C-alpha positions in Angstrom: 97.8 111.6 92.2 100.3 110.5 89.5 100.0 110.1 85.7 98.9 106.5 85.9 96.1 107.3 88.4 95.0 110.3 86.2 94.9 108.0 83.2 92.8 105.4 85.0 90.3 108.1 86.0 90.0 109.3 82.4 89.7 105.8 81.0 87.0 105.1 83.6 85.0 108.1 82.4 85.5 106.9 78.8 84.2 103.4 79.6 81.5 104.6 81.9 82.7 102.9 85.0 83.4 106.2 86.7 81.0 109.1 86.7 82.1 112.4 85.2 81.3 114.2 88.5 83.4 111.7 90.5 86.4 112.2 88.2 86.0 115.9 88.3 86.0 115.8 92.1 89.3 113.9 92.1 90.9 116.5 89.8 89.5 119.4 91.8 91.1 118.2 95.1 93.6 120.8 96.4 97.2 120.1 95.2 98.5 120.8 98.7 97.6 119.2 102.0 98.5 121.1 105.1 99.7 118.9 108.0 100.7 121.8 110.2 104.4 120.9 110.2 104.5 120.2 106.4 102.8 121.3 103.2 102.5 118.2 101.2 102.6 118.5 97.4 99.9 116.0 96.4 100.3 116.6 92.7 104.0 116.1 92.5 103.5 112.7 91.0 101.2 114.0 88.3 103.6 116.8 87.3 106.9 114.9 87.7 106.0 111.2 87.5 107.0 110.5 91.2 105.5 111.5 94.5 107.1 114.0 96.8 110.2 112.4 98.5 110.6 112.9 102.3 114.0 113.9 103.6 113.9 112.2 107.0 116.9 113.8 108.6 115.8 116.5 111.1 112.2 115.3 111.2 110.7 113.5 114.2 109.3 110.0 114.0 105.7 111.4 114.4 106.3 113.8 111.5 107.6 111.1 109.2 104.7 108.8 110.2 102.1 111.6 109.5 103.7 112.5 106.1 104.0 108.9 105.0 100.4 108.1 105.9 99.2 111.1 104.0 101.2 110.1 100.9 99.9 106.5 101.1 96.3 107.8 101.1 96.9 109.1 97.5 99.9 107.3 96.1 101.2 103.8 95.6 104.8 104.7 96.4 106.6 106.4 99.3 110.3 107.1 99.7 111.9 108.5 102.8 115.6 109.2 102.9 118.1 109.6 105.7 116.4 107.7 108.4 118.3 106.1 111.3 117.8 102.5 112.3 116.3 103.5 115.7 113.8 105.9 114.1 112.9 103.3 111.4 111.9 100.8 114.0 109.3 103.2 115.5 108.1 104.4 112.1 107.6 100.9 110.5 105.7 99.8 113.6 103.2 102.6 113.1 103.2 102.3 109.3 103.7 98.6 108.4 103.6 99.3 104.7 107.1 100.9 105.0 110.2 98.8 104.6 113.6 99.9 106.0 116.8 99.5 103.9 119.5 99.7 106.5 122.5 100.3 104.3 120.7 103.0 102.2 119.1 104.5 105.4 115.8 104.7 103.4 112.2 103.8 104.0 110.1 102.6 101.1 106.6 101.5 100.2 105.5 100.2 96.9 108.9 99.2 95.4 108.2 98.0 91.8 108.7 94.3 91.4 110.5 94.7 88.1 112.0 97.3 85.9 109.7 99.5 83.9 112.5 100.4 81.4 115.0 98.5 79.3 118.6 98.4 80.4 120.0 99.4 83.7 121.7 102.1 85.7 125.3 101.2 86.7 126.5 102.4 90.1 130.1 102.3 91.1 131.9 103.0 94.4 135.5 103.9 94.7 135.7 102.3 98.1 133.6 100.2 100.5 133.0 103.2 102.7 131.1 104.8 99.9 128.4 102.0 99.8 125.7 103.8 101.9 125.6 106.7 99.4 125.5 104.3 96.5 122.7 102.3 98.1 120.7 105.5 98.5 121.1 106.2 94.8 120.1 102.6 94.0 117.0 102.6 96.1 115.9 105.9 94.6 116.3 104.7 91.0 114.6 101.4 91.8 111.7 103.2 93.4 111.3 105.1 90.1 111.1 101.8 88.2 114.6 101.3 87.0 117.0 98.4 87.3 120.3 99.1 89.0 123.5 97.1 89.1 126.2 98.0 91.7 130.0 97.4 91.6 132.0 98.2 94.7 135.6 99.1 95.5 136.8 100.0 92.0 138.9 103.0 93.1 141.9 104.3 91.2 144.5 103.1 93.8 144.1 99.8 92.0 143.3 101.0 88.5 143.1 97.4 87.1 139.9 97.0 89.0 137.9 99.5 86.9 139.6 98.3 83.8 138.5 94.8 84.5 134.9 96.1 84.5 135.2 97.8 81.1 132.7 95.5 79.3 130.2 96.0 82.1 130.6 99.8 81.8 129.6 99.7 78.1 126.4 97.8 78.8 125.0 100.4 81.3 122.8 103.1 80.0 123.7 105.6 82.7 126.6 105.5 85.3 126.7 106.9 88.8 130.2 107.1 90.2 130.5 107.5 94.0 133.9 108.5 95.4 135.6 110.2 98.3 139.2 111.0 99.0 140.5 112.8 95.9 137.5 111.5 93.8 139.5 110.8 90.6 137.3 107.8 89.6 134.6 109.7 87.6 137.4 111.1 85.3 138.8 107.7 84.7 135.3 106.2 83.9 134.6 109.1 81.6 137.6 108.2 79.6 136.4 104.6 79.2 132.8 105.1 78.0 130.5 107.4 76.2 127.7 106.9 78.7 126.4 109.9 80.8 128.2 109.9 84.2 126.9 111.4 87.4 129.6 111.9 90.0 128.8 111.8 93.7 131.5 113.1 96.0 131.4 111.6 99.5 132.5 112.8 102.9 134.9 109.9 103.2 138.6 110.8 103.7 141.2 112.1 106.0 141.9 115.6 107.5 142.4 117.8 104.4 139.4 116.1 102.8 137.2 118.8 104.6 134.2 116.5 104.9 133.9 116.0 101.1 134.8 119.5 99.8 138.0 118.1 98.3 136.1 115.4 96.5 133.5 117.8 95.3 136.0 120.3 93.9 137.9 117.4 92.3 134.8 116.2 90.5 133.8 119.7 89.4 137.2 120.1 87.9 137.2 116.8 86.1 139.0 116.6 82.8 136.6 113.9 81.7 133.9 114.9 79.3 130.3 114.4 80.2 130.7 114.3 84.0 127.9 115.9 85.9 128.2 116.3 89.7 125.7 116.4 92.5 126.3 117.5 96.1 128.3 115.8 98.7 126.8 112.4 99.9 123.7 113.1 97.7 123.0 109.6 96.5 119.3 110.5 96.3 120.0 113.3 93.8 122.2 111.1 91.7 119.7 108.3 91.6 116.8 110.6 90.7 118.8 112.3 87.9 120.0 109.0 86.5 116.4 107.7 86.5 115.2 110.7 84.6 118.0 110.3 82.0 117.4 106.5 81.7 113.6 107.1 81.3 114.4 109.0 78.1 115.8 105.8 76.5 112.3 104.3 76.6 110.4 107.3 75.1 109.2 106.9 71.5 111.1 108.9 68.9 109.4 111.3 66.6 110.5 111.9 63.0 
Protein backbone atom coordinates (compact mmCIF):
# COMPACT_ATOMS: atom_id res chain seq x y z
CA UNK A 1 0.00 0.00 0.00
CA UNK A 2 1.19 3.51 -0.80
CA UNK A 3 -0.14 6.96 0.05
CA UNK A 4 -2.29 7.15 -3.10
CA UNK A 5 -3.95 3.81 -2.36
CA UNK A 6 -4.55 4.78 1.27
CA UNK A 7 -6.09 8.05 0.13
CA UNK A 8 -8.39 6.20 -2.29
CA UNK A 9 -9.58 3.94 0.52
CA UNK A 10 -10.35 6.90 2.76
CA UNK A 11 -12.13 8.76 -0.03
CA UNK A 12 -14.14 5.63 -0.77
CA UNK A 13 -15.27 5.49 2.85
CA UNK A 14 -16.15 9.19 2.69
CA UNK A 15 -18.29 8.76 -0.44
CA UNK A 16 -19.79 5.47 0.73
CA UNK A 17 -18.40 3.38 -2.14
CA UNK A 18 -16.23 1.38 0.28
CA UNK A 19 -17.54 -0.06 3.53
CA UNK A 20 -15.79 0.99 6.73
CA UNK A 21 -15.08 -2.63 7.63
CA UNK A 22 -13.48 -3.29 4.24
CA UNK A 23 -11.22 -0.26 4.57
CA UNK A 24 -10.33 -1.26 8.11
CA UNK A 25 -9.43 -4.74 6.87
CA UNK A 26 -7.03 -3.25 4.33
CA UNK A 27 -5.30 -1.12 6.96
CA UNK A 28 -5.07 -4.05 9.37
CA UNK A 29 -3.19 -6.27 6.94
CA UNK A 30 0.26 -7.16 8.34
CA UNK A 31 2.96 -4.76 7.09
CA UNK A 32 5.30 -7.69 6.40
CA UNK A 33 4.80 -10.71 4.14
CA UNK A 34 7.06 -13.67 4.76
CA UNK A 35 8.13 -15.50 1.62
CA UNK A 36 10.56 -17.81 3.39
CA UNK A 37 13.58 -16.34 1.61
CA UNK A 38 12.47 -12.71 2.05
CA UNK A 39 10.50 -10.58 4.50
CA UNK A 40 8.68 -8.14 2.25
CA UNK A 41 7.93 -4.69 3.70
CA UNK A 42 4.43 -4.13 2.32
CA UNK A 43 4.00 -0.69 3.93
CA UNK A 44 7.21 0.81 2.52
CA UNK A 45 5.21 2.74 -0.06
CA UNK A 46 2.87 4.14 2.59
CA UNK A 47 5.75 5.34 4.78
CA UNK A 48 8.23 6.49 2.14
CA UNK A 49 6.17 7.05 -1.00
CA UNK A 50 7.74 4.21 -3.00
CA UNK A 51 7.55 0.40 -2.61
CA UNK A 52 10.45 -1.71 -1.45
CA UNK A 53 13.11 -1.92 -4.17
CA UNK A 54 14.59 -5.33 -4.97
CA UNK A 55 18.37 -5.71 -5.23
CA UNK A 56 18.61 -8.48 -7.82
CA UNK A 57 22.31 -9.31 -7.56
CA UNK A 58 22.81 -12.51 -5.58
CA UNK A 59 19.16 -13.54 -5.81
CA UNK A 60 17.93 -16.46 -7.91
CA UNK A 61 15.44 -15.95 -10.72
CA UNK A 62 12.76 -17.76 -8.73
CA UNK A 63 13.31 -15.47 -5.75
CA UNK A 64 13.04 -12.33 -7.90
CA UNK A 65 9.91 -13.74 -9.56
CA UNK A 66 8.31 -14.48 -6.20
CA UNK A 67 9.15 -11.09 -4.70
CA UNK A 68 8.00 -9.22 -7.82
CA UNK A 69 4.69 -11.06 -7.93
CA UNK A 70 4.08 -10.34 -4.27
CA UNK A 71 4.77 -6.62 -4.73
CA UNK A 72 2.52 -6.46 -7.80
CA UNK A 73 -0.36 -7.89 -5.78
CA UNK A 74 -0.27 -4.74 -3.64
CA UNK A 75 1.51 -2.03 -5.59
CA UNK A 76 1.42 -0.45 -9.03
CA UNK A 77 5.20 -0.16 -9.36
CA UNK A 78 8.12 -2.58 -9.10
CA UNK A 79 11.83 -1.82 -9.43
CA UNK A 80 14.49 -4.54 -9.46
CA UNK A 81 18.12 -3.47 -9.82
CA UNK A 82 21.29 -5.33 -10.86
CA UNK A 83 19.75 -8.02 -13.06
CA UNK A 84 21.71 -9.73 -15.83
CA UNK A 85 20.27 -10.02 -19.31
CA UNK A 86 20.18 -13.82 -19.01
CA UNK A 87 18.23 -13.70 -15.74
CA UNK A 88 15.91 -11.00 -17.07
CA UNK A 89 14.84 -13.23 -19.96
CA UNK A 90 13.64 -15.90 -17.53
CA UNK A 91 12.04 -13.46 -15.12
CA UNK A 92 10.08 -11.48 -17.71
CA UNK A 93 8.75 -14.71 -19.18
CA UNK A 94 7.30 -15.60 -15.77
CA UNK A 95 6.21 -12.04 -14.94
CA UNK A 96 5.19 -10.35 -18.23
CA UNK A 97 4.43 -7.06 -16.47
CA UNK A 98 8.15 -6.54 -15.95
CA UNK A 99 10.23 -4.73 -18.56
CA UNK A 100 14.01 -5.05 -18.81
CA UNK A 101 16.27 -2.02 -19.30
CA UNK A 102 19.48 -3.55 -20.59
CA UNK A 103 21.87 -0.64 -20.10
CA UNK A 104 20.59 0.09 -16.58
CA UNK A 105 20.38 -3.63 -15.72
CA UNK A 106 16.97 -2.98 -14.16
CA UNK A 107 13.53 -4.56 -14.30
CA UNK A 108 10.51 -2.29 -13.93
CA UNK A 109 6.73 -2.43 -13.89
CA UNK A 110 4.43 0.57 -13.75
CA UNK A 111 6.83 3.20 -15.08
CA UNK A 112 4.91 6.54 -14.99
CA UNK A 113 4.04 7.87 -18.45
CA UNK A 114 4.94 11.42 -17.51
CA UNK A 115 6.67 13.41 -14.80
CA UNK A 116 4.74 14.08 -11.60
CA UNK A 117 6.91 17.09 -10.72
CA UNK A 118 8.08 20.26 -12.50
CA UNK A 119 11.59 20.50 -13.86
CA UNK A 120 14.07 17.68 -14.27
CA UNK A 121 17.01 15.85 -12.72
CA UNK A 122 20.17 16.24 -14.78
CA UNK A 123 22.53 13.26 -14.99
CA UNK A 124 26.08 13.65 -16.28
CA UNK A 125 28.72 11.03 -17.02
CA UNK A 126 32.42 11.78 -17.22
CA UNK A 127 32.92 8.98 -19.75
CA UNK A 128 30.95 6.56 -21.89
CA UNK A 129 31.96 3.69 -19.61
CA UNK A 130 29.98 5.33 -16.79
CA UNK A 131 26.68 5.10 -18.68
CA UNK A 132 25.30 1.91 -17.00
CA UNK A 133 25.51 3.54 -13.55
CA UNK A 134 23.92 6.73 -14.90
CA UNK A 135 21.12 4.73 -16.52
CA UNK A 136 20.42 2.98 -13.21
CA UNK A 137 20.08 6.41 -11.57
CA UNK A 138 17.80 7.59 -14.36
CA UNK A 139 15.49 4.56 -14.23
CA UNK A 140 15.22 4.91 -10.44
CA UNK A 141 14.25 8.59 -10.60
CA UNK A 142 11.81 8.02 -13.46
CA UNK A 143 10.13 5.20 -11.56
CA UNK A 144 9.59 7.67 -8.72
CA UNK A 145 7.82 10.07 -11.10
CA UNK A 146 10.63 12.43 -12.10
CA UNK A 147 11.85 13.53 -15.51
CA UNK A 148 15.54 12.99 -16.18
CA UNK A 149 17.89 14.32 -18.84
CA UNK A 150 21.26 12.68 -19.48
CA UNK A 151 24.46 14.13 -20.92
CA UNK A 152 27.36 11.76 -21.55
CA UNK A 153 31.14 11.99 -21.89
CA UNK A 154 31.67 15.43 -20.34
CA UNK A 155 34.83 14.53 -18.41
CA UNK A 156 37.52 17.00 -17.38
CA UNK A 157 40.08 15.70 -19.91
CA UNK A 158 38.17 17.93 -22.34
CA UNK A 159 37.00 20.69 -20.00
CA UNK A 160 35.31 22.58 -22.86
CA UNK A 161 32.66 19.84 -23.01
CA UNK A 162 31.19 20.59 -19.57
CA UNK A 163 31.57 24.34 -20.14
CA UNK A 164 29.53 24.04 -23.31
CA UNK A 165 26.71 22.49 -21.22
CA UNK A 166 26.67 25.39 -18.72
CA UNK A 167 23.23 26.73 -19.70
CA UNK A 168 21.77 23.24 -19.37
CA UNK A 169 23.32 22.83 -15.91
CA UNK A 170 21.48 25.93 -14.72
CA UNK A 171 18.09 24.59 -15.81
CA UNK A 172 18.32 21.30 -13.88
CA UNK A 173 16.82 21.20 -10.38
CA UNK A 174 19.21 18.51 -9.11
CA UNK A 175 22.40 17.15 -10.71
CA UNK A 176 23.87 13.65 -10.53
CA UNK A 177 27.50 13.46 -11.65
CA UNK A 178 28.87 9.99 -12.44
CA UNK A 179 32.63 9.62 -12.81
CA UNK A 180 35.44 7.11 -12.50
CA UNK A 181 39.21 7.56 -12.87
CA UNK A 182 40.21 10.48 -10.59
CA UNK A 183 36.55 11.65 -10.42
CA UNK A 184 37.25 15.37 -10.66
CA UNK A 185 34.05 16.22 -12.55
CA UNK A 186 31.72 16.81 -9.54
CA UNK A 187 34.09 19.49 -8.22
CA UNK A 188 34.07 21.25 -11.59
CA UNK A 189 30.28 21.11 -11.85
CA UNK A 190 29.95 22.41 -8.27
CA UNK A 191 31.91 25.47 -9.31
CA UNK A 192 29.51 26.20 -12.17
CA UNK A 193 26.10 25.99 -10.52
CA UNK A 194 24.29 26.37 -7.20
CA UNK A 195 22.23 23.22 -7.77
CA UNK A 196 22.56 20.31 -5.31
CA UNK A 197 25.03 17.76 -6.67
CA UNK A 198 25.17 14.04 -5.98
CA UNK A 199 28.46 12.45 -6.95
CA UNK A 200 28.60 8.79 -7.97
CA UNK A 201 32.10 7.27 -8.11
CA UNK A 202 32.40 4.33 -10.48
CA UNK A 203 34.70 1.34 -10.68
CA UNK A 204 35.98 2.54 -14.07
CA UNK A 205 39.74 3.08 -14.26
CA UNK A 206 43.21 1.55 -14.39
CA UNK A 207 45.28 -0.32 -11.77
CA UNK A 208 45.72 2.22 -8.97
CA UNK A 209 42.06 3.07 -9.29
CA UNK A 210 41.36 0.18 -6.87
CA UNK A 211 37.90 -0.65 -8.28
CA UNK A 212 36.51 2.79 -7.53
CA UNK A 213 38.21 3.56 -4.21
CA UNK A 214 40.28 6.32 -5.83
CA UNK A 215 37.16 7.91 -7.32
CA UNK A 216 35.28 7.61 -4.02
CA UNK A 217 38.04 9.27 -2.02
CA UNK A 218 38.42 11.96 -4.67
CA UNK A 219 34.73 12.88 -4.47
CA UNK A 220 34.67 12.74 -0.66
CA UNK A 221 37.54 15.24 -0.64
CA UNK A 222 35.96 17.54 -3.22
CA UNK A 223 36.75 21.24 -2.85
CA UNK A 224 33.40 22.02 -4.46
CA UNK A 225 30.67 23.14 -2.07
CA UNK A 226 27.42 21.18 -1.91
CA UNK A 227 28.72 17.87 -3.28
CA UNK A 228 27.15 14.81 -1.64
CA UNK A 229 28.58 11.39 -2.47
CA UNK A 230 27.02 7.92 -2.61
CA UNK A 231 28.82 4.59 -2.73
CA UNK A 232 30.78 3.19 -5.67
CA UNK A 233 28.58 2.35 -8.70
CA UNK A 234 25.46 3.19 -6.66
CA UNK A 235 23.33 4.71 -9.39
CA UNK A 236 20.20 3.57 -7.57
CA UNK A 237 21.15 5.44 -4.40
CA UNK A 238 21.88 8.62 -6.34
CA UNK A 239 18.64 8.42 -8.32
CA UNK A 240 16.58 7.82 -5.18
CA UNK A 241 18.22 10.68 -3.26
CA UNK A 242 17.87 13.05 -6.22
CA UNK A 243 14.18 12.16 -6.52
CA UNK A 244 13.61 12.93 -2.84
CA UNK A 245 15.34 16.30 -3.20
CA UNK A 246 13.50 17.13 -6.41
CA UNK A 247 10.15 16.21 -4.86
CA UNK A 248 10.63 18.98 -2.30
CA UNK A 249 10.46 21.57 -5.10
CA UNK A 250 6.82 20.58 -5.69
CA UNK A 251 5.70 20.75 -2.05
CA UNK A 252 3.58 23.74 -1.00
CA UNK A 253 5.33 26.38 1.10
CA UNK A 254 3.91 27.47 4.43
CA UNK A 255 4.23 31.00 5.75
